[in-house]
C-alpha positions in Angstrom: 20.7 -108.0 33.0 19.6 -108.2 37.1 16.9 -106.9 38.3 19.1 -104.3 40.6 20.7 -102.9 37.4 17.0 -102.3 35.7 15.5 -100.5 38.6 18.7 -98.0 38.4 18.3 -97.6 34.6 14.4 -96.7 35.6 15.3 -94.6 38.4 17.5 -92.6 35.9 14.8 -92.0 33.3 12.7 -90.7 36.1 15.3 -88.5 36.8 16.0 -87.3 33.2 12.1 -86.6 32.7 11.4 -84.7 35.4 14.8 -82.2 34.7 13.8 -81.0 31.5 10.6 -79.2 32.2 13.3 -77.5 34.6 15.6 -76.6 32.0 13.0 -75.6 29.7 11.5 -73.5 32.1 14.8 -71.9 33.0 15.3 -71.5 29.5 12.3 -69.5 28.7 12.7 -67.2 32.2 16.1 -66.4 30.4 14.4 -65.6 27.2 12.0 -63.5 29.2 14.3 -61.7 31.1 16.2 -61.2 28.2 13.2 -59.5 26.5 12.4 -57.4 29.2 16.1 -55.9 29.1 15.9 -55.5 25.0 12.0 -53.2 25.7 13.8 -51.1 28.5 16.6 -50.4 26.0 13.8 -49.9 23.1 12.1 -47.5 25.5 15.5 -45.3 26.9 16.8 -44.7 23.4 13.1 -43.5 22.1 13.1 -41.1 25.2 16.6 -40.1 24.0 15.2 -39.4 20.3 12.3 -37.3 22.1 15.2 -35.2 24.0 17.0 -34.2 20.9 14.1 -33.6 18.9 13.1 -31.2 21.5 16.2 -29.4 22.1 16.7 -29.0 18.2 13.5 -27.4 18.1 14.4 -25.5 20.7 17.2 -24.2 19.0 15.5 -24.1 15.7 13.3 -21.2 17.6 16.2 -19.7 19.4 17.9 -18.8 15.9 14.5 -17.8 14.6 14.2 -15.3 17.3 17.6 -14.0 17.3 17.4 -13.7 13.4 14.1 -11.6 13.9 15.9 -9.3 16.4 19.0 -8.9 14.4 16.5 -8.2 11.1 14.5 -5.3 13.3 17.5 -3.5 14.7 19.1 -3.6 11.4 15.8 -1.9 9.9 15.7 0.8 12.8 19.3 1.8 12.2 18.4 2.2 8.6 15.6 4.2 9.1 17.3 6.2 12.0 20.3 6.9 9.6 17.4 8.5 7.1 16.0 10.7 9.6 19.5 11.8 10.6 19.9 12.6 6.6 16.5 14.1 6.2 17.0 16.6 9.2 20.2 17.3 8.3 19.5 18.1 4.6 16.2 20.6 5.8 18.5 22.3 8.4 20.7 23.1 5.6 17.6 24.0 3.2 16.5 26.2 5.8 19.5 28.0 6.3 20.1 28.3 2.4 16.5 30.0 2.2 17.2 32.2 4.8 20.2 33.3 3.1 18.5 33.5 -0.2 15.8 35.4 0.9 18.4 38.0 2.8 20.3 38.6 -0.5 17.1 39.3 -2.5 16.7 41.7 0.1 19.4 43.4 -0.5 19.0 43.7 -4.4 17.3 46.8 -4.4 19.8 48.5 -2.4 22.5 47.8 -5.5 19.8 49.1 -8.0 19.7 52.0 -5.9 23.8 52.0 -6.0 24.0 51.7 -9.5 21.2 54.1 -10.4 23.0 57.1 -7.7 26.7 56.2 -9.1 24.9 56.8 -12.9 23.9 59.9 -11.7 27.0 61.2 -10.1 28.7 60.3 -13.1 27.0 62.8 -15.2 28.1 65.6 -12.8 31.2 67.0 -11.6 29.6 68.9 -8.5 30.5 66.2 -5.9 33.4 63.9 -6.5 33.4 62.9 -2.6 29.9 61.5 -3.1 30.7 59.8 -6.0 33.7 58.1 -4.8 31.9 57.5 -1.2 29.5 55.6 -3.8 31.3 53.8 -5.5 33.2 52.5 -2.5 29.9 51.5 -0.9 29.0 49.5 -4.2 32.3 47.7 -4.5 31.9 46.3 -0.4 28.2 45.6 -1.0 29.0 43.7 -4.2 32.2 42.0 -3.3 30.3 40.5 0.1 27.1 39.1 -1.7 30.0 37.7 -4.7 31.5 35.8 -1.5 28.1 34.4 -0.9 27.5 33.4 -4.5 25.6 36.1 -5.9 26.4 36.9 -9.6 25.4 39.4 -12.0 23.4 38.4 -15.2 25.3 39.5 -18.0 22.7 40.0 -20.2 23.2 43.0 -23.0 23.8 42.0 -26.2 23.1 37.8 -25.1 20.4 35.6 -27.1 17.3 36.0 -24.9 16.9 33.0 -23.2 13.5 32.5 -21.0 15.8 30.6 -18.4 17.8 34.0 -17.6 15.6 36.9 -19.0 12.4 38.3 -18.5 11.2 40.4 -21.6 9.4 43.7 -20.8 9.5 45.2 -24.4 10.5 44.5 -27.7 12.1 47.0 -30.0 12.6 46.6 -34.0 16.2 46.5 -35.1 17.3 47.0 -38.5 20.4 44.6 -38.0 19.8 40.6 -38.4 22.1 39.8 -36.1 20.7 41.8 -33.2 17.2 40.2 -33.7 16.2 37.9 -31.1 19.4 39.3 -28.8 18.7 41.4 -25.5 18.8 45.2 -26.8 18.7 47.0 -23.5 18.5 45.7 -19.7 16.0 47.6 -17.6 16.8 45.8 -14.4 19.5 43.8 -13.6 19.6 40.0 -13.0 20.9 38.0 -10.4 21.9 34.1 -9.5 22.5 32.9 -6.4 25.2 29.5 -6.6 24.0 29.0 -10.1 20.5 29.1 -9.2 17.9 32.1 -10.6 17.2 34.8 -8.1 15.8 37.2 -10.0 15.7 37.5 -13.8 16.7 40.2 -16.0 14.4 42.3 -17.2 15.3 43.3 -20.3 14.1 44.8 -24.0 14.4 42.2 -27.1 14.9 43.4 -30.9 12.9 41.9 -33.1 
């Protein structure tokens, strides 16, 4: 090998030794840039996850608020419906009580008509008075019956504390008359199934 060739080989070796650190340096810089890029991507993904969690939280809060408002609305509507029904029932009860008091006030008039008819039936002096009284009594009873008033038929019936009020007792010989109404002192009435005046009766014992 000539001296010239030896010098050329030495130069090539020196060049390779010089180029190697630069290559390593370049490789290290590439890895660094890659790591930085990967870090940025991680940071971006973390921010996206946080935004999603925040949005999901807001959606849940709005859903809970809507459910609460809906529940309050349903409760309010139920309370209003109960109030409306209660008010309507109170009005009906008020009208019913007023009608009941009015009809109860007319019962003594019925009693007077019955007594007048009984007295006129025993006398033949004034047939026109008898006919007029019967007409008045008939119209009055017809009107009251249309409002739900009914007579309590007590004569001969079993004594019932739900319908009758015993004012006296009378001894009877017949066994089948004991414990039954022997006489009616005052007629009783019911209004739409409710007793507005008990029948005052004499009970056989």
